[in-house]
Structure formats: structure tokens, C-alpha cells
N, C-alpha and C positions, 0 to 999 in steps of 0.2 A: 649628062651635061650639067655643069656648074650653075650653082646660084650666080655667078657674075652672068650667065648666060641668060639664065631663066631673068635675073633682073632689066636686062637688058630686050629681050623678050617683050617684057609686063610695059614697059615702056613707050613700044613702040607700038604695041597694040593700043593702050590708053590715048595716045595722040592719034591715031589714026578715027578710035572712037568718037573722040572729042571732033575730029572732024568732020564725020558723018552723022554725028547727032546721035549716034546707038549705041547703046550699052557695051561694054565691054564683053569679052567672051569669058566666060568663067574656066578656072583649072578642072579640068577632068577629076571625079572623082577616084582615090586611090582605089588599084585594085587589091582584091582581098586575097590573100594566101590561105590557103586553108591545111597544107600540110605538103611536105617536101617535094622537089620534082621526082625524088627517088623514091616513094614511097615511105613510109612510115619505120625505121629498122626498130632493128628488137634489142636488147639489150645484153650485152657482151659479161659474163661471168665467173668462165672459168680460163685457165690458164690458156690450153691449146685456142681459144677463141680471141685472148689476148695477140698473142706472138702473132695470128693469122694475121688481123687489124694491123699491126704494129709492123709487118712486113709491107700490106697493102700503102700503109702510109709514107713509106721509106721509098716504095715506088715513085709515090705523087711528085709532082710540081708544084713550085710557086706556094705562098704560103699557106699555113694551115690555120684554118677558124676555130676557136675554142670559149665553151663557155663552159660552168658548174651550175647544180644545182646542189643549194646548201638545206638543212633542215631546222634553218632558226625557229626558235617558238617550240620546237618541237626534240629535237636533240640537246645535249649538252657541247657547248665548242660552236663554232664556225665551217667543219670538216665539207670537204665534198662529200656528196652520197652518190651523184650522177659529174660523169664528165662526157662531154659533146666537143668531138673533134672533126673535121672535114676540109680537105683540101682542093684539088682541082676537079674534081668528077661529083656525082651524085653521091656518090657513098657520105653515109655518117653514120660516126662511131659513137654509139651510146656506151661508155665504159663505165660500170657497176664499182669504183672506188672500195666500199667496202669487203666486196666479197675478195676482191683481186689482191688487194694487198699490195703487191708488188707490181709498181709500173715502170719498173726499169726498159722492160722494152720498148715503151713508148718515148721516153727520155731518149733514149740512142737513134731511135728512128727518126727524131724529129732534131737531130742538132743540127744546128745552124740554119735553121728555117724559122723564118718570122712568124709572130702568131700574128691572129688580128680577136684580140677582145673588144668588148664594150665596157666600158666601167672598168678596166684592168685592176686598182686600187683595190676590187671587194673581190675579186678573183683570185690574184697572183697569193694571196697568205696560206685560200684554201688548197691552190695547187701546190706551193714549197711543202705544206703538207701531206700533202700525195705524191712527194718525191719527185714534181716536175717543173718545172723551169724554163722559159722560153730565154734564148740567145739572141734574138730580137723583137722586137714588139711594134705593135698600130695600134693603138686604141681610139677606138672609134667615136666615145663619148668625151676623150679631151681633146679629138682633133673638133669636132662640133667647139666647145669650150675656147679655143682660140680661134676660131674664126667669126667669134662671137654671137652665135645663135643663142636666142632666149631658151630654147627647148632643146636640150640634149637626150632623151630617155631614144632607146633604141625605136621604136616607133617613131618618135616625131622626126629622127634622120629618117629614114627607111621612106616615110612618109615625103619626105622635103627633097630628096635625093633620088630615090628612084618609084616616087608616086605611088607606094603597095602599102598594105596593111596587112597584118598578122591577126587571126584568130587567135588568140590567147588567152585563156581561162584560170590559168593552175598557178598562179603567181605566189597565192600565197599555201599550197600543197604542204604536206608532209613528204618529203622525197627520200624518206627513210624507210618507207615502207614498199616493201615485196608481194605479190610482184608487182610492178610500174602499170595503170592503166596505157589501155592504147593511147587515149587522150591527152595522157600526162608524156607519156615516149614523143608523140608529137610534138606537145610543147615546146619539148626538151628541143627536140631535133628544129623544130621552126627559128631558135636562138640562135642557130649556127648557118642556117640555109642561106642567107643573101649578104655574110658580112664582106666576103669576098669584092660581091660587087659594089656596095657600100663603101668600102676602104678605095678599089680605084675610083669611085667617083669624088670621093672627098681628095685623095690624093690631085685631082686636076684641079681642085680649089685651092686647096692650102697650095700649089705652085702660082697660081694665079694672083694668090695673093703676098705670094714671095715670103711664106711663111712652113713651109716645106720642112727644111734644114732645123729649124724652131720647135716645129711639133717632133722631129726624132730628137731632138736633145732631151725634150720634155719626155719621152718614151723611155729614152736609155735610160734618165735620170730616177724612172721608176724599180727600173732593174738592178740599178748598182749604189741605190741609197741604201746605206748601212739599216740591218734590222733594230730595233728602236729595243732596248733593255727594257727589262720586265718592270711594269707599274711601281715602286715603291707605295706598299701599304694600297692596295685597291680597293680593299673594303672603305676607304675614303669617300670612295664616288658613289656609294652609297644613297639611294635617292632620298632627299629630306633630311639630309646628315647634318645639314644645317642648323634642324632645330634642337639638335641637342646640347647642350651649353654645359654638361657637367661631366668631368672625366671618368669618375663611375658609369654613367652611362656609357659612357663612349667604349669603357673596357666591354661593356656587355655588346655592344653593336658589332663590336673587333669580330667576338666569341662567337658569335650568333652566325655573323656574316661567314668565318670560316669551318664553321658546322656546316653550315646551308649549300657552300661550296664544294666542301669534300661529298658531301650526301649527294648533292647533283653530279657529280662525276662520278661516282660509284652504281649510278642509276641512269647514267647518259640521260639526264634532262634538263632541262634548262632552269637555272635555280630560283628563278623567280615562282616557276611550275610548284615549287616547295614551298617558300615562305615569300610572299614580294617584299620590295623594300618598305613598302608603307606599312606589311605587318611589324617587319621585321623592328622598324622603329618605334612604333608603338609598344612593341613588348619592351624593349630596352629602356622606353620612358616608366612604364609600370616596374618593371622590376617585381615579379610574383614568385613566391617563392613556393608555390604547391601546384598542380596539374590544375585544380580545380578555379585558383585564380588565374592562372596563364589563361583558358577554356572561356573565364567573362569576359577578356579584350575582344570587343565587334570583331575583329576582324580575324580573329583567332579561329571563326566558326566555319571557315572552309574545312571541306575534309582531308582535303591535301594538309595543311598545315596541322590539321586535330592529330593526324594519322600518327605524327613522330612529335607530340605532345612530351614525351619523356626526356626523348634529344634535343630539344628546344631548353627545357628547363634546367638539364644538365648544362648546357650551354651558359644560359643566366648563372648558375652559379659558379660557374668556371669564371666567368666574368666577372663578380663578385669577389671570388677568389684574388684574381691577379689586382683586381683596384685597391685592397689592403697594402701590395706592394709597392712603395714610390719608387722601384726602381724599374717598373713594369708596365704601371699605367700609363696608357697615350697621352699626349699632350692632345690640348683640344686645336692647336694649329700647326703643322708642319713648315719649317722655314722653307721659303722657297728663293730661287736666285732669279727665278722668272721676274719680269716688270711687273707692278701691280695694274690691277683693274683699271683702265683707261679713264673711267669715272672720279678715279682717285687721283688723278696726275696734276687737274690744277693746283689744287691743296700741295702735295708733297712734292712737285716739282715742274712751274710753271713754264720755264723756258722748256723742259720736254715736253710738255703737253702742246707748246707754241710748235715747237720741230713736227710732231705728230702731226698737228692740225695743217702747216703748211707741207708738210711732203704727201700728203695723202691727197691733198686738193689738185696739186700741180701733176701727179702721178695719175689721176683719176681721167685730166685732160692727155697724157699721153697712152691711157690702156683706151681712151674713145680713139685716139687716130690710130692706133693698132686694133681697131675693133675686137677689144675683148675685154674681158671683166677685168677688174682692177686685183683680185687676187690670184688671175695668171699671171698677170705683169710680177706680180712680185706679191709673196707669201703675206698677210696680213701681221704674225707674227715675227715674221722676218724685219719687217718694216719697224715694229714694238718694241724691238730689241736694238735695233739701231739708233731709233732716236732719241731710246733712255739710254743707254750707253754708246753713246757715241765713240770714233775711234780718237786718238790725243797725236798729235796735231789731226783737225779737220783739213782733211786733203782730198782733191780728188782719189791720189792712187791709193789712201789710208782708206777714205770708202770701198773703192772697187775690191779692195782685199778682206775687207771688212765684209762684204756680201758676199764672195766666195766663200769664205770659212764659215759664212751661215746657210749656207746649202744654196745659193742664190746658182742658176745657170747661165752661161758666158751672154747669151741673148739678153737675160735679163739685166746684167749688170750695164751690157752696153746700154741698152733702153734708159735706163732708171739710175745711173750713178750719178752721173752730171746734176739730173733734177732735184737728186737726195741732197749732193753737195751743197748747193746754193741753200737748201730750205735748211741743212744744219747751222751754215753761216751766219743765216741772216731770215730769220726766221718770222713770219706775219705775227701781228696781235693776235690776239684769243679774239674769235668772235662770242660778242657780250649773249 
């Protein structure tokens, strides 16, 4: 039953309750689902088992529910250690992607099939890394956002749309361990157990709200958007780097970060497990020249950091050496083509600040009319770029082209371009 029907039922029930002076009936408690209807599946970790699963999936009908389990905080990177799949029957397949390595049989078996994911933006990178990619997508979390739901976690959507809750207790588990316990396999299987039913319920509401085509535009955009190029100077994202005001210390930060990254990758560990960012910054500031001096830094007393003390000392010395070369020492700040921080707009470009303020306010009303968050109507960075560097001349056609060039979808352009055009041409005064 769609949420529109639920609201109608609630309204009639409340009216009847008021007429009879009786309290309205409470919604029934969600039904607790403790394990999949087909039982807790085993883990598939051999080529023969993989080919069997692929053939069964190929023979299935309808979309396939997909999820992944990563080992964030336990292993290096964001690769999937378990991939869950389910088509139209009760069979759930748990793939050990680390043991299997080549998942091409699954990719071929699901060619042309729609994949149902929850929060696809989190799972798609690890699926790509495993050699899997959908031809079509339905994202239940994104659908919930487009419908304006205040909570869009899987548990919140299942409770709202299907009146069920899942018994789940292993969200922060180390999914790289083997063998997986029965409880962990149960947890993983439950993630895909009800995605088909949830998709059907959300499709009904998207249709009733005239948002189904919009939703599929958004889903397709997730699949077709170009890969982001590797971040330039990723070490500059080190937490606390703003405390570094000296280029020589900055060279040490870069050297320590690079050493930590290589070491973490070779040991398959999160970099922060070896040396956390706060310690890295403290070491760069102190510039110790001996191991005893290094170990006097309070944050270096953790066993994991102390274990590699000589490596960190060598990284410090490498950074000091680089800092002596004017051509190699890193600048304190990197030039950026992105607009400055919004808080600086009033001083740097008051007219751009007026454009942004006016556009935001008016688009917020449009988003409210569409019953969705403003950021789903138009990405904040898209609006900032447009207001900071509007097209010349500003016309409805030039604004539409600029929005499309910045990655806005056709439905977003249709909903927002006229409002933005007027705001760019005649912005309101800045709020005091």
C-alpha cells in the first residue's frame, strides 16, 4: 500500500475518532523478520559453486536485489568482501568475492537485468572493483529521498512501506574474517531479503506522485556519470592539516602520508590503524630527528605507531630533505578553480552572494512543492558554480545549457532553470 493511501486512511480514521470521541487506533507494531524465508545461505567460494549460482541467476526472472559488505576500519580500501544477490525466489547467494576473484559469470548472467540496491552510491564503487556493474538500476534510498521521506535508511523504509523490521546486529563487523559466522551470514542475507517487495511498494508511490520517470533519470545518472579522476594531492585531506603554517612542515606531512599509505596498502590495513591523522600532524610539527625524540610525542605511544618508528623517522628525514629544494617543497595552498567558501562571497563578490541567496530561497520553495530535499532538486555545488560564474549573457537558454553542462538532469533543468534565470538577472538584496 502506498504512503498516499496510508495518509488517506489515517485522515478518515482520525475524523471517525473525533466524531466518536475515541482515540485513533495505533499502527500495528512492525513484524520482526529474524531470518530469510529460505533459510540462512552458505558462502560461495569456489569456481564450481560460482558457475552454479550464475546459471540459477540467469534462469531467474525479474530484477536482482544486490548488496555488499565491506571491511571499513579493518582492511585497506573499500572493496567488497561479500556480495549478496537474490532474484525472484527465496534463494539468496552470498559470494566471497575475495576467494572467487573472477565474477564474470555473474556479470554475464545478469546482463540486461535491473539491479535493486539501497544507497547505490556506496555499493557501486566496490561492485565495479569486483568486476560487476548493472545495466539498469533501482535505488531504494534515492527513491525515498525523491519522495521526501525524512528517514531513508533501509530499516526506516521497510518499516514505513512494509511494516516490517529486520533483526540486524553486525553493521560494524569485520567482513574480511573467514569463516563467517551464521549470525553474520543471516545479517548479510536479510539485506536483500525484502528489496523486491520494497521496490514494488516504492514504484507505486513514485507513480502516484508522478516521479517515476524522474527517479529513473536519477538512477541512470548514477550509472552513466564519468569516473572522478584521482584526487590531486590526496594527502592534503589529512585531518588537522590547517594547523600547518610552514611549508617545511607541510613537506613532512606529505612524506609521512605517502609512507603510511604504502605501508597500509602492503599490509592491507586502514592507514589510520598505523598512524592516525592527529598523530601525523603532531609529528610533522615536532620534526623529531631521533627515535627517542619521536617517541616523546604523546600520540606516538600507541603500539601500532611505535612499531614502525624507524619508518616514520625516515619519512620525516625525507620530508626535511625535500623542503630544502625550492622546486619540490609543496605550496601551503593549492590554486583552485572552484568557487570560494560561501561565507566569503559577501566580501569577494556581493552580487554573486545575492544571486546565491535568492536562488536558494526560491528553489527551496520549488523543492517543497515537489516534496523533496533541495539537494535532490539541484546539487548545492551546481548552484554555487552557476551563481559564481553565470553564463554571458544570462538568458533562459544559456542557463539551461549551463545546467546541463554541469551535470543536471533534464527534469532538474525543467524544474529549476526559470527560477534561477530570474534570480541571476534580478537578485534580492542580501539579508542583514
